[in-house]
N, C-alpha and C positions, 0 to 999 in steps of 0.2 A: 448692401442691396441697391442702394440709391446709385452707387457708382456704376454697377452693372447695367441698371436701367438706362442710365445716361449713355453708356457705351453702345447699347443696343439701338437706342434712338439715333445716335450718330451713324451707326452702320447702315440702318434702314434709309436714312436721309441720303447718304453717299450712294447707296445702291440705286435709289430713285433718280439721282442726278445722272449716274452712268447710263441708266435705261433711257432717259430723255435725250441724252447726248447721242446715243446709238440710233434712236428713232429719228432724230433730226437729220442725220446724214443719210440714212436709208430712205427717208421720204423724198430726198432730192436725187436718189439714185446714185449716191456717192459711196465710195468705200470708206468704212469707218477708220480714221487714222489712229495710230497708236497713242496712248495716253502721254501727256507731257509729264515731266518730272514732278511738277506741282500737283497734278491730278493724281499721280501714283502715290504721292506722299499722303494724300487725303483718304486713300483707300484703307479700310479696316485691315489690320494685320491678322493673318491666319496662323495661330501658333502651331508649331510642329510638335508631335509627340516624340518621345525618346526613340521609339522604334522607327518612325519616319526619318528622323535626323540620322540615325545610325545607318539606315539603308542608303541615304544620300552620301554619307561619308564613305560607306563601303564601295559605292559606285566610283567615287573620286579616286579611292585607293586603287581599285582594279584598273582604272584608266591610267594611273601613274605607273603601275607595275607593267602594263602593256607597253608603255614607252621605254621602260627600263629594259625589258626583254628585247626590244628593237635595237637599242643601243648596244647591249651586251651580246646580241645575236645568239642567245642561249635560253633554253627553257628555265622557268623559275616558278616553283610551286608556291603560290601566294595565298592559298586559302587559309592556312593556319595563321599566317602573319596578318592577313586582312581582318580576321575575326578578333584577334588580340588587340590590334591597333584600334579598330572601330569601337570595341567594347570599352576600352580604357579612355581614349580621347573623347569619345562621344559623351560619356558620363561626366568627364572633367569639364567639358564645355557647358553642359547643362547645369552642373553644380556651380560653376563660376558666373553664369548668366545672372544679370541683375535686371529684373523687370519692374519698372516704376511707372506710375501714372504721371500725367502732365503736372498735376498739383504737387506730387512728391518730387518730381524733377526740378520744378521751380523752387521749392523750399530748400532742396539740396544746393542749388545754385546760389541762393541767397546766403546760405550758411557758409559756403566756400568764400563768397565775396566778403563776408564779415571776417573770416579767418585771415584773409590777406589785407585786412585793414581798409576796406573801401567804405567810406561813410555813407549813410542813407542808402543801403543796397536796394531797397524797394523802389526808390526813385531812379537810381542808376541802372537798374535792370532794364528799363524801357528806353535808355538813351543810346545814341549812336557813337561810334568811335571818335568822330570829330568833336564830340562834346566833352571828351576826356583830355586831361593833361598828359604829358609824356610819362610821368611817374605812375599815373592812374592806369594808363594803357598797359604798362609793364605789369602792374598788379593783376589786371584782368587776364593777361596771358598766363601768368603764374596760376591764377585760379582755374583757367581752362585746363592746364596741365595737371592740376591736382584733382580734377573732377572724376578721373578714372581710378582714383585711389592708388597711385603707383607706389612701388617700393623703391624705385630709383628715379630721381629727377635730374634731367640733363639741362644745365643752364649754360647756354652758349652766348658769351659776352652780354649778360643781362643788364649791365650798367652802361652800355655804349650810348652815346648821345644824351646822357642825363647829366644835369649839373651835380656838383659835389654833394650838396645837401640831400638831393633825391637819391643819389648813389648810396649814401650811407643808410638811408631809410630802407632801400631795397635789400641791401646786404644784411641789415639787421632783421628784416622780415624773413629772408631765406634761412638765416641761422635759427630763428625762432621756430619756423615751420619744421626744420630738420629735427629739432628736439621734441616738439609737440606731436608730430606725426611719425616719428621714428623712421625718417627717410635717409637713404644714402644719396648723396648729391655728387654728380660729376660736374665740376665747375670749369668751364673753358674760358680762358681770358689771357690777355697779353699784359695785364697790370700786375706786376709782382707784389705791389703793396697790398692789393686785394687778396692775392694768393697767400701771403704771409698771415693774414688775419682770418682767412676762411678755411684753409685746407688742413687736413691731418696728414695726408700723403700727397706727394707731388710727382707728376710725370712731365719731364721737360721733353718737348717734341721738336724735331727739326726735319723738314722735308717728309712729313707724314709718318715719321718713326720715332719711337721713344729712345732718346739718347742718354737720359739719366732718370733714375727713379729712386725715391726715398721719402723719409718723413720730412716734415718742415725743418727740423733741426739739421738733418742730413744735407738738405739742399742749400739752406742759407748759412750754415756754419761750417760745413765740410764739403763744398762742391768739388767735383772731380772732372767734369767734362768741360773742355774749352768753350763750348757754346754757352753753358751755364755761367762760366766766368764772364763771357762777353755780355750776357744779359745783365748780370749784376753790376758790371762796369758801366753800363749805359743807364742805370737807374738813378734818378735824382736823389740827393741826400742833403737834408737841411743842416746836418752837423759838420759839413765841410764845404769849402769853396773850390775844392779840387775839380779840375776839368773832367767832364765825362768822356769816356771812350766810345766812339761810334764803331759799329761792326762794319768792316770794309766789305766792298763787293755787293752782290745782289744774290737773292736765293736762286737755286738752280731751276731750270725748266724741267718739271717732272714728266713732261711728255717725252723727253729724251734724258732719262736719269743718268747722272754722272757715274763713272766707274769708281768703285771703292766707297769711301766715306763721303756723303753728300756735303758735309761741312768743310771738307779738306781745303777747297779753293779759298775759303775765307778765314782759315785757321792758321795763325802764325806759329802755332805749336805743331803743325802737321808733320808727320813722318812720311818717308817715301812709301811705306806700306799703306798709308791712308789713301793714296791715289790708285792702289792696286786692289785692295780687298776691304770690304766693309767689316768693321769690328763688331764682335758680339758684345752682349752685356756682361761685363766682368763684375763679379760680386765683391763689393768693398766691405760690407757687413751683412748680417742676416736681413736688414731692412733697406740696404742701400746698394745700388748697382749703377754702372755707367758703361756706355759703349764707346770706349776710346782705347787705342793701342798704347796710350801712355801708361796704362795700368799693367802692361806686360812687365815681368820681372826684370828683363834685360833692356827695357826702354830707357832712354835718357830722362833724367829727373826734370820735371817741369812743375813750377809753382804758380799759383794764381797771380794775376797782376797786382801791383802794389795797392791800387785803389780798392780791390776786393779784400785783400788781406787786412788793410786798415779798417775797412768797414766791419769786417767780422770781429776784429779786436774791440772796436767801439761797442758793438752790439753785445759782446760777451761781458764787457765791463758794466754796461747798463743792466744786464740781466743779474749779475752778481750783486750790484747795488740794490736792485729791487728786492732780491731774495733776502739780503741782509736787513733791509728796512722792514720787510714783512715779519721776519723772525723777531726783531726788536719790538714791533708793535704787539706781537702775540705774548 
């Protein structure tokens, strides 16, 4: 009851302010200007009933159908569709709506800040971005993303411009949140080391398209696309002093997309067909596919560069050794 009294007092106070503002302009013979964004934000919200919301939704739907009829240049009976559409989606919207007070919103914000590992959230809550370190800002951005309770979290280069120690902390945090909140995470990065430790499934992309898709084991132990080979060849490895291979050429201008396979001009394994036609995704296994004409049955045999083959062999040996040690320890 106390909460409602407070809301009523606030509404009355705001209404009085608006009345004084209107009187002030009218007394000078001036037209009352529209409210600023700040003034509109202070106005009390008038909640819609389900019937009012459905009516507005129905109006929007009919407006959309009117435009569809114009484009199709044909009559379209929308009444039954409009009713079904509005009844279903209107109720879904109201069911999903979360109405919280300022106090509840603040407590939820503090709880999310605690989840992402921000110390003293009550103090940090009142601070500005320039008062935070790079790692702390990254945690705040993750907290903002989690505030809507998503089922999927998209992390686009979340460790860029962070030092190695902070990178490790952020990656550990993301992994922990994934398990605690049962999230699916789409992790976008150029760092193959991060990919190996974070991902379950990997999509290798070039020129905006997926050129190879598979599990972590598929991509790192059985790569099939020349671009994946090139990426693995250019990745530093502490176990060898072998010279890294750089990918020749430059990425294509996607304002003028090249004919055929976009990677063909930089691909030393390219076939004549690569310059004429874009390859589809060929299935290597139920979990693994790659978009390269090298997977055609009559294509010439091509094997990964020696640096990639040697790296895979070393990784396999390490894995066997760890498995053996684990079994002996048990």
